[in-house]
Structure formats: C-alpha cells, structure tokens
C-alpha positions as CSV (number, residue, x, y, z in Angstrom):
1,M,120.4,91.7,-82.9
2,S,123.4,90.7,-80.6
3,L,121.7,92.1,-77.4
4,H,119.6,89.3,-75.9
5,I,117.3,89.6,-73.2
6,P,115.7,86.2,-72.0
7,F,112.1,87.4,-71.6
8,D,109.6,85.3,-69.7
9,N,106.5,87.4,-69.3
10,S,103.7,86.7,-66.9
11,Y,101.9,89.9,-66.4
12,A,101.3,90.3,-70.2
13,R,99.2,87.1,-69.8
14,L,96.6,88.7,-67.6
15,P,93.5,90.0,-69.0
16,D,93.2,93.3,-70.9
17,A,91.5,94.8,-68.0
18,F,95.0,95.1,-66.2
19,H,96.9,96.9,-68.9
20,A,97.1,98.5,-72.3
21,R,99.3,97.1,-75.0
22,V,101.3,100.0,-76.3
23,A,104.8,100.3,-78.0
24,P,107.4,102.9,-77.1
25,Q,107.5,105.9,-79.1
26,P,110.8,106.2,-81.1
27,V,113.1,109.1,-80.5
28,K,115.3,111.1,-82.8
29,A,119.1,110.3,-81.9
30,P,119.5,107.9,-78.9
31,R,122.8,107.7,-77.3
32,L,123.8,105.3,-74.6
33,V,124.8,107.1,-71.4
34,A,125.2,104.3,-69.0
35,F,124.8,100.4,-68.9
36,N,124.9,98.6,-65.8
37,E,126.8,95.4,-66.6
38,D,126.7,94.0,-63.0
39,L,122.9,94.1,-63.0
40,A,123.0,92.7,-66.7
41,R,124.7,89.5,-65.5
42,I,122.3,88.9,-62.8
43,L,119.5,89.3,-65.3
44,R,121.3,86.9,-67.9
45,I,121.2,89.7,-70.5
46,T,123.7,89.5,-73.3
47,P,125.0,93.1,-74.1
48,G,125.2,94.3,-77.7
49,E,127.0,97.0,-79.3
50,A,126.5,100.6,-77.7
51,Q,124.4,101.9,-80.6
52,E,122.3,98.8,-80.5
53,M,121.5,99.1,-76.9
54,A,120.9,102.7,-77.3
55,Q,118.1,101.9,-79.9
56,V,116.5,99.3,-77.5
57,F,116.7,101.3,-74.3
58,A,115.3,104.3,-75.9
59,G,112.4,102.3,-77.3
60,N,113.3,102.7,-81.0
61,A,113.7,98.8,-81.4
62,L,112.0,95.9,-79.6
63,P,114.1,93.0,-78.6
64,E,112.7,89.6,-79.3
65,G,110.2,88.4,-76.7
66,A,109.1,91.9,-75.5
67,E,105.5,92.4,-75.0
68,P,105.2,96.2,-74.3
69,L,102.3,97.4,-72.2
70,A,101.3,100.1,-69.7
71,Q,100.0,99.1,-66.5
72,L,96.7,100.2,-65.0
73,Y,96.5,101.5,-61.3
74,A,94.9,104.2,-59.3
75,G,96.1,105.8,-56.1
76,H,95.9,108.2,-53.3
77,Q,98.0,111.3,-54.0
78,F,98.8,113.4,-51.0
79,G,95.7,111.7,-49.3
80,H,93.3,112.4,-52.2
81,Y,92.0,109.5,-54.2
82,N,92.5,109.4,-58.1
83,P,90.5,106.7,-59.7
84,Q,92.7,106.1,-62.6
85,L,96.5,106.8,-62.9
86,G,98.5,104.1,-64.7
87,D,101.8,104.2,-66.5
88,G,101.6,107.5,-68.2
89,R,105.3,107.7,-69.3
90,A,106.4,104.2,-68.7
91,I,106.2,100.9,-70.6
92,L,106.8,97.3,-69.4
93,L,108.9,95.6,-72.0
94,G,108.5,92.3,-70.2
95,E,110.1,90.2,-67.4
96,V,113.1,87.9,-66.9
97,V,114.1,85.3,-64.4
98,G,117.7,86.1,-63.4
99,A,120.5,83.8,-62.6
100,D,119.4,84.1,-58.9
101,G,116.0,82.7,-59.7
102,V,114.1,86.0,-59.1
103,R,111.6,87.2,-61.5
104,R,112.0,90.9,-62.4
105,D,110.3,93.4,-64.6
106,I,112.2,95.5,-67.2
107,Q,110.6,99.0,-67.9
108,L,111.3,102.0,-70.0
109,K,110.7,105.2,-68.1
110,G,110.2,108.3,-70.3
111,S,109.3,106.2,-73.4
112,G,106.3,108.3,-74.7
113,C,102.6,108.5,-74.4
114,T,100.3,105.7,-73.2
115,P,96.5,105.7,-72.8
116,F,97.1,106.7,-69.2
117,S,99.2,109.8,-69.9
118,R,96.4,112.3,-69.0
119,G,97.7,115.0,-71.4
120,G,101.2,114.6,-70.5
121,D,104.1,114.1,-73.1
122,G,105.2,110.7,-71.6
123,R,108.7,111.8,-71.7
124,A,111.4,112.4,-69.0
125,W,114.3,114.9,-69.1
126,L,117.8,114.0,-68.4
127,G,118.1,115.3,-64.6
128,P,115.6,113.0,-63.0
129,V,116.8,110.0,-65.1
130,L,120.3,110.5,-63.8
131,R,119.2,111.1,-60.3
132,E,117.2,107.9,-60.3
133,Y,120.0,106.0,-61.7
134,V,122.4,107.2,-59.0
135,V,120.2,107.1,-56.1
136,S,118.5,103.6,-56.8
137,E,122.0,102.0,-57.3
138,A,123.2,103.6,-54.2
139,M,120.2,102.3,-52.3
140,A,121.0,98.8,-53.6
141,A,124.6,99.1,-52.5
142,L,123.3,100.2,-49.0
143,G,121.3,96.9,-48.8
144,I,117.9,98.7,-48.9
145,P,115.3,97.0,-51.2
146,T,115.0,99.0,-54.4
147,T,114.2,99.2,-58.0
148,R,117.5,99.3,-59.9
149,A,118.7,101.1,-63.1
150,L,119.8,99.0,-66.0
151,A,120.4,101.8,-68.7
152,A,120.1,105.5,-69.4
153,V,119.8,106.8,-72.8
154,E,119.9,110.3,-74.2
155,T,117.1,110.8,-76.8
156,G,118.5,113.7,-78.9
157,E,115.3,115.4,-78.4
158,E,114.1,118.2,-76.2
159,V,111.5,118.0,-73.5
160,I,109.5,121.1,-72.5
161,R,109.1,121.7,-68.7
162,E,109.6,125.2,-67.4
163,T,112.1,125.4,-70.3
164,A,113.5,123.2,-73.0
165,L,115.5,120.4,-71.4
166,P,117.3,117.3,-73.1
167,G,115.2,114.2,-73.1
168,A,116.3,110.8,-71.8
169,V,115.0,107.4,-70.9
170,L,115.7,105.2,-67.9
171,T,115.5,101.3,-68.0
172,R,114.2,100.4,-64.5
173,V,114.3,96.9,-63.0
174,A,112.0,95.8,-60.4
175,A,110.7,92.8,-58.5
176,S,107.4,94.0,-60.1
177,H,105.6,97.2,-60.6
178,L,102.5,96.1,-58.6
179,R,101.5,98.9,-56.2
180,V,98.8,99.5,-53.7
181,G,97.1,101.5,-56.3
182,S,97.0,98.3,-58.6
183,F,94.5,96.8,-56.2
184,Q,92.7,100.1,-55.5
185,V,91.5,100.5,-59.0
186,F,89.6,97.3,-59.2
187,A,88.2,97.6,-55.6
188,A,86.9,101.0,-56.4
189,R,85.3,99.9,-59.5
190,G,83.7,96.9,-57.9
191,D,85.6,94.5,-60.2
192,V,85.9,91.7,-57.8
193,A,86.9,89.1,-60.3
194,S,89.9,91.2,-61.5
195,L,90.8,92.0,-57.9
196,K,90.8,88.3,-57.0
197,R,92.9,87.6,-60.0
198,L,95.5,90.1,-59.1
199,T,95.7,89.0,-55.4
200,D,96.3,85.5,-56.6
201,Y,98.9,86.6,-59.1
202,A,100.7,88.9,-56.4
203,I,100.8,85.9,-53.9
204,A,102.3,83.5,-56.5
205,R,104.8,86.1,-57.6
206,H,106.0,87.6,-54.4
207,Y,104.8,85.7,-51.3
208,P,104.0,82.1,-52.3
209,Q,104.2,81.0,-48.7
210,V,101.1,82.9,-47.7
211,E,97.4,82.1,-48.0
212,G,94.6,84.5,-49.1
213,P,94.1,88.3,-49.0
214,M,94.8,88.6,-45.4
215,G,98.0,86.6,-45.7
216,L,99.1,89.0,-48.6
217,L,98.3,91.9,-46.3
218,Q,100.4,90.6,-43.5
219,A,103.3,89.9,-45.8
220,V,103.2,93.4,-47.5
221,C,102.8,95.1,-44.0
222,D,106.1,93.1,-42.9
223,A,107.9,94.2,-46.0
224,Q,107.0,97.9,-45.7
225,A,107.9,98.0,-41.9
226,R,111.4,96.7,-42.8
227,L,111.6,99.2,-45.7
228,V,110.7,102.3,-43.8
229,A,112.8,101.5,-40.8
230,Q,115.8,101.2,-43.4
231,W,114.8,104.5,-44.9
232,M,114.9,106.1,-41.6
233,G,118.3,104.6,-40.8
234,V,120.1,106.2,-43.7
235,G,118.2,109.6,-43.4
236,F,116.3,109.0,-46.7
237,I,113.2,110.9,-47.5
238,H,111.1,109.5,-50.2
239,G,109.2,112.6,-50.8
240,V,106.0,111.4,-52.5
241,M,104.6,108.2,-50.6
242,N,101.4,108.1,-52.5
243,T,99.8,104.7,-52.8
244,D,100.6,104.5,-56.4
245,N,104.3,104.9,-55.4
246,C,104.0,102.1,-52.7
247,A,105.3,98.7,-54.3
248,I,103.8,95.5,-52.7
249,S,107.3,93.9,-53.2
250,G,108.6,96.1,-50.4
251,E,111.0,97.9,-52.8
252,T,111.7,101.6,-52.9
253,I,110.2,102.7,-56.1
254,D,109.6,106.1,-58.0
255,Y,112.6,108.3,-57.1
256,G,111.1,111.7,-57.7
257,P,111.5,114.5,-55.2
258,C,113.7,112.2,-53.0
259,A,116.6,113.2,-51.0
260,F,119.1,112.2,-48.1
261,M,119.4,114.6,-45.2
262,D,122.5,116.3,-44.3
263,G,122.0,118.2,-41.1
264,Y,119.7,116.0,-39.0
265,H,116.0,117.2,-38.3
266,P,113.0,115.0,-38.0
267,D,110.8,117.5,-39.9
268,T,112.9,117.7,-42.9
269,V,111.1,118.1,-46.2
270,F,112.5,118.5,-49.6
271,S,109.7,117.8,-52.1
272,S,108.7,121.1,-53.7
273,I,105.1,120.0,-53.9
274,D,104.9,118.7,-50.2
275,H,103.8,122.0,-48.9
276,A,102.3,120.7,-45.6
277,G,105.1,118.2,-44.9
278,R,102.9,115.1,-45.2
279,Y,105.9,113.1,-46.3
280,A,108.5,114.6,-44.0
281,Y,111.3,112.3,-42.6
282,S,109.6,111.7,-39.3
283,N,106.1,111.2,-40.8
284,Q,107.3,108.3,-43.1
285,P,106.4,105.4,-40.6
286,G,102.9,106.8,-40.1
287,I,102.4,107.1,-43.8
288,A,103.6,103.6,-44.5
289,V,100.7,102.5,-42.0
290,W,98.3,104.8,-43.7
291,N,99.2,103.2,-47.1
292,M,98.6,99.7,-45.7
293,A,95.3,100.7,-44.4
294,Q,94.4,101.6,-47.9
295,F,95.7,98.3,-49.2
296,A,93.6,96.5,-46.6
297,T,90.5,98.4,-47.7
298,A,91.0,97.3,-51.2
299,L,91.7,93.6,-50.5
300,I,88.7,93.3,-48.2
301,Q,86.3,94.1,-51.1
302,Q,86.9,90.5,-52.4
303,M,86.1,88.7,-49.0
304,A,82.9,86.8,-48.5
305,D,82.7,87.6,-44.8
306,R,83.4,91.3,-44.8
307,Q,82.9,91.9,-41.1
308,A,85.4,89.1,-40.2
309,A,87.9,90.4,-42.8
310,V,87.6,94.0,-41.4
311,E,88.5,92.8,-37.9
312,E,91.4,90.7,-39.1
313,A,92.8,93.4,-41.4
314,T,92.3,96.1,-38.6
315,A,94.4,93.9,-36.3
316,I,97.2,93.5,-38.8
317,V,97.4,97.3,-39.7
318,H,97.1,98.4,-36.0
319,A,100.1,96.0,-35.3
320,M,102.3,97.8,-37.9
321,P,103.5,100.9,-35.8
322,D,105.0,98.6,-33.1
323,M,106.5,96.5,-35.9
324,I,108.2,99.5,-37.4
325,Q,109.4,100.8,-34.0
326,A,110.9,97.4,-33.4
327,R,112.7,97.4,-36.8
328,W,113.9,101.0,-36.0
329,L,115.2,100.3,-32.7
330,E,117.1,97.0,-33.9
331,L,118.7,99.2,-36.6
332,F,119.5,102.3,-34.6
333,R,121.1,100.1,-31.9
334,R,123.4,98.8,-34.6
335,K,124.0,102.3,-35.7
336,I,125.5,103.1,-32.3
337,G,127.4,99.9,-32.0
338,L,125.1,97.8,-30.0
339,G,124.8,94.2,-31.1
340,T,122.7,93.1,-28.1
341,A,119.5,94.5,-26.6
342,R,118.7,95.3,-23.0
343,A,115.4,95.0,-21.3
344,G,113.5,98.2,-20.8
345,D,113.7,101.4,-22.8
346,G,117.3,102.4,-21.9
347,D,118.6,101.9,-25.5
348,G,115.7,103.8,-27.1
349,A,116.4,106.7,-24.7
350,L,120.0,106.8,-25.5
351,I,119.4,106.8,-29.2
352,S,116.7,109.4,-28.9
353,A,119.0,111.6,-26.7
354,L,121.6,111.6,-29.5
355,L,119.0,112.4,-32.3
356,D,117.8,115.3,-30.1
357,L,121.2,116.6,-29.7
358,M,121.9,116.3,-33.4
359,A,118.7,118.1,-34.3
360,A,119.4,120.9,-31.8
361,Q,122.8,121.5,-33.2
362,G,122.4,120.6,-36.9
363,A,124.9,117.7,-36.9
364,D,125.3,115.8,-40.2
365,F,123.2,112.6,-40.0
366,T,125.7,110.4,-42.0
367,N,129.0,111.7,-40.7
368,T,127.9,111.8,-37.1
369,F,126.9,108.2,-37.0
370,R,129.9,107.1,-38.9
371,A,132.3,108.9,-36.5
372,L,130.8,107.6,-33.2
373,G,133.6,106.5,-30.9
374,T,136.2,108.5,-32.5
375,A,137.5,112.1,-31.8
376,A,135.8,113.2,-35.1
377,A,132.4,112.7,-33.7
378,R,132.4,115.7,-31.2
379,E,133.6,117.9,-34.1
380,R,130.1,117.5,-35.8
381,F,128.5,119.6,-32.9
382,S,128.6,123.2,-32.4
383,D,128.7,122.6,-28.5
384,P,130.9,119.6,-28.1
385,A,130.4,119.6,-24.3
386,A,126.8,118.5,-24.8
387,Y,128.0,115.7,-27.0
388,D,130.7,114.6,-24.3
389,S,127.9,114.1,-21.7
390,W,126.0,111.8,-24.2
391,E,129.2,109.9,-25.1
392,A,130.0,109.2,-21.5
393,D,126.6,107.5,-21.2
394,W,127.1,105.7,-24.4
395,R,130.6,104.5,-23.4
396,A,129.1,103.0,-20.3
397,R,126.5,101.2,-22.3
398,V,128.9,99.7,-25.0
399,A,131.4,98.6,-22.3
400,G,130.3,95.0,-22.6
401,E,130.0,94.9,-26.4
402,P,132.7,92.8,-28.3
403,D,133.5,95.4,-31.0
404,P,131.1,98.4,-31.2
405,L,133.3,100.4,-33.5
406,A,133.4,97.6,-36.1
407,L,129.5,97.4,-36.0
408,I,129.3,101.1,-36.4
409,R,131.4,101.1,-39.4
410,A,129.6,98.0,-40.9
411,T,126.2,99.8,-40.4
412,N,126.7,103.4,-41.1
413,P,127.9,104.3,-44.5
414,A,130.7,106.7,-45.4
415,F,129.0,107.8,-48.5
416,I,125.5,108.8,-49.6
417,P,124.2,110.4,-52.7
418,R,124.3,114.0,-51.3
419,N,121.8,116.3,-52.7
420,H,124.4,119.0,-53.7
421,R,126.4,116.4,-55.4
422,I,123.5,115.1,-57.4
423,E,122.6,118.6,-58.6
424,A,126.2,119.3,-59.5
425,M,126.3,116.1,-61.4
426,I,123.1,117.0,-63.3
427,E,124.4,120.4,-64.1
428,A,127.7,118.9,-65.5
429,A,125.9,116.4,-67.6
430,L,123.7,119.2,-69.1
431,G,127.0,120.5,-70.4
432,G,128.1,117.2,-71.8
433,D,130.2,116.2,-69.0
434,Y,129.3,112.8,-67.5
435,A,132.5,112.4,-65.3
436,P,130.7,113.4,-62.1
437,F,127.9,111.0,-62.8
438,H,130.2,107.9,-63.4
439,R,132.3,109.0,-60.3
440,L,129.1,109.0,-58.2
441,V,128.0,105.7,-59.5
442,S,131.5,104.2,-58.8
443,V,132.0,105.5,-55.4
444,L,128.4,104.9,-54.1
445,A,128.7,101.2,-55.3
446,H,130.9,100.8,-52.1
447,P,129.3,103.0,-49.5
448,F,130.9,101.5,-46.4
449,D,134.5,101.7,-47.6
450,D,136.5,104.8,-46.6
451,Q,137.8,105.6,-50.1
452,P,140.1,108.4,-48.9
453,E,140.7,109.5,-52.5
454,H,137.0,110.5,-52.7
455,A,136.8,112.1,-49.3
456,D,135.3,115.3,-50.8
457,L,132.1,113.4,-51.6
458,R,131.6,113.0,-47.8
459,R,131.6,116.7,-47.2
460,P,128.2,118.3,-46.3
461,P,127.1,121.1,-48.5
462,A,128.5,124.7,-47.9
463,P,125.9,127.3,-47.2
464,D,125.8,128.3,-50.9
465,E,125.5,124.6,-52.0
466,V,122.3,123.6,-49.8
467,V,119.6,122.1,-51.9
468,Q,116.3,123.6,-50.5
469,A,113.9,121.6,-52.7
470,T,113.7,118.7,-55.1
471,F,111.5,118.2,-57.9
472,C,109.6,115.2,-59.5
473,G,110.5,116.1,-63.1
474,T,107.2,115.2,-64.7
C-alpha cells in the first residue's frame, strides 16, 4: 500500500470500557471525491493512488497501524439526558502526531453499524458529507477551532432516508473526539475509576499545564468561551449544541443542521428539529455555559471532598458568562475597526446599536460588517438615513484609531459558506457535477481576500433561494 498514515494510537490503549473494537463495513464501489492534500501534509500522510485512497477512506481497506474502534459516550440532547449514545456511524481509525507536533484523531464518518448504532444503518448520505467538508474547511480558514475534512468518498450504494440517496463517507480529523458526554457516561454509571482515567487522559492530551478535575474544567470553560464568541463573530449557528456535540478540545464538532446567517436577527434558527429555538444564534453563549455545568457535574463525581468541589466548580461556571462577553466585545470591537478599548460601556453600546439596526432592517451580517466605512455599507439598509446616524457616532469613535478599515477587512470575511450555495452545491453533486463543490472549497480557503472573479458567492440569497431549514442527515 503506497498510502501511508503514521499512526500512533493512545485512545485504543484505554480499557475496553471506553470503546468497542469494530471494523468499518465495506461498501460496494468507493470513488474518491476529494482529498485534502494540505491537511495530509500537516498529518505527515503519504498519499496513494486515487482508487487506493478510495478503498481506505471508504473503510474497505485498513492501513497499517490502524486500530478501528467506536467510542462510548452519553449526552444531553435538547436538554434531556440519554444514558448511552456512542459512535453509531463513525469509527476511529487511530491517531497521528503531525508535523506541527499536535496529536489528532482520524475518523471515518458514515462507515457502517457499530454496537452504538441504536437501530440505525451507520451510514451517511452524500449531502451532509459534502456540507461538513465545505463548512469545516471554511471554519478552519476563518481561524475558528474546528474538526477538519481529510477526504470524501462516494460509496456506490444507496442510503434510505426519506428517499433513496447516494451514500458517502467523510474522513474527519479532530484534536480528539472527547466530548462532555464522554465524561457523563461514566459519572452517571458511578464508574469513578474510568472517570478518573479519562480525566487524566484528557489532561495529558489537551491541557498538560493544568492539575486535576477543576483545572480541566477551567481550561475547557476557557476554550468554549473563546469558541462560542468566535461563532457569534461570523454569524454561525451550530444548530445542535447537545453535550455529546461539545468537544473538550474547544473545537467545533458535528456539523449537522448548522448554518451561517444571511440577514441578521438574534433569534435565527435553522435546524429543522429545534422547534423551540433552544439553539438559536443568540442562545449559544447561554447553552455553552449550560453544557459546562453538565461537564462540572460529571467531573465532581470523582472528587473526595464533594462540597468543596461543588463550590469551586460553581465559581468557575458562574464566571463563564462574563468571560464570553469579554471575548465577544473584544472580537466585535475589531469587527467595527476598533483596535483599542475604552473604559465604560460606550463600545458595547455602539456595537449593540449597529446590531439592533441590522436586525430591524434585515441587513446582511457578513456583507454589512465587511463594508463598514465605505459607501457600500449604507446600501445594506432599507432606511439608509438610520445607518447614517449610527455611522456619524462610529466615525467619531474611530477618529483616533490608526487604520480602522484595514482592521475591518482583516477581521470580517468577504466569503462565508452561504446556505443557498451549499444547497446548490449538493444538488449539483447529486447530478454528478462536483464543480460547485470544488469551487466553494477553493474560494472559502481564502475568506478574507476579495476574489472579484467569485463575487457572486458573496451575494445573499434571492427570495426564492432562501434556505428555511437545515437537516442533520442521520
């Protein structure tokens, strides 16, 4: 086999209580759709021939050193605890230590049934695979912590959802696949030994500078605070922030019914299953705190002095809203060209006034921030006079800043993976045309560049192109 993956597996050395050893289920006729050569170089992977890579990344052939397994975890799903979930359609092939010294998981998603499939087929269809490939790679280019896509493969088989759809497998790369739910399952079972073992493993792998469960809690809270502020900064809506979709590494994971806002409104929801708006755009900071409270509850179960642990954990979690707000304010200052902070709440009020104006007039989130300080900004508003009033206050504030327009352009992307473009890309791929997919991947790799030849990808959807709901694809 010319394809070489330098596996160095650590999770597989944990006891059997942490996982189930299971091989991917072979597929009929795998065909390589995409291979991420830039990511492969970081991972020190030597590529092979296209058909060889199709066989490996579909699960038909195991590369040397792979130790396939499905991870165990539990989780709160829309606030309701499920005592056992686990990888129902994903298999961890193993880990590599990249050229940058970072250890990462390599996982096949859509690779067939596992002991945790709960009656599902363990498969994925082409649409969600392409969506996750495009959106996760776009997030990486935006500088937001995320899992990444190494490969996408057609399986040559059909997957039955509401109808028959072409099957596919995504190869996902993550700092790890440890989730809040990975800890919850052992805490709920009273398996303190496994909980302690997992805590030690997580600290050694992700946060070696911290000590003990409360040190881990603080580090993960810090990471989640940074992450959710960055989501808010690009108008990203995860769509399903269950605790089993909350990675302790602080990476964005599980791109199911996710979406980026076009017109700004804080209550925006896309997920077809989020009927009550639990995971709406504006609710994401509060849900991040809620998830960390569940993480704290699990970690506390291993502490000798429970009362002291509860008090310390409560203080850590209660500090998180202010932490998120501070990160949010720092980021949104930069989004409007402010490289310095002023005492008081003047900057926060200025930012909130713009957001309120955008919400009232349906201004496009991405294009409005990108255009600030230019004549194009007022064109985003149905009542430009209202924007003119805000702009006068803004110009007075940025008067002492060295180069606000340069900061605006460096902070606000020109391109995001817009929902209608994602849907059009999927429709084209279903017809065998992958040109829109490859174009999106290429353009979104440089989101802060103007790329005038691709200006059509910056356009918000026409009324008949608006995507009203997004779907998980399971």
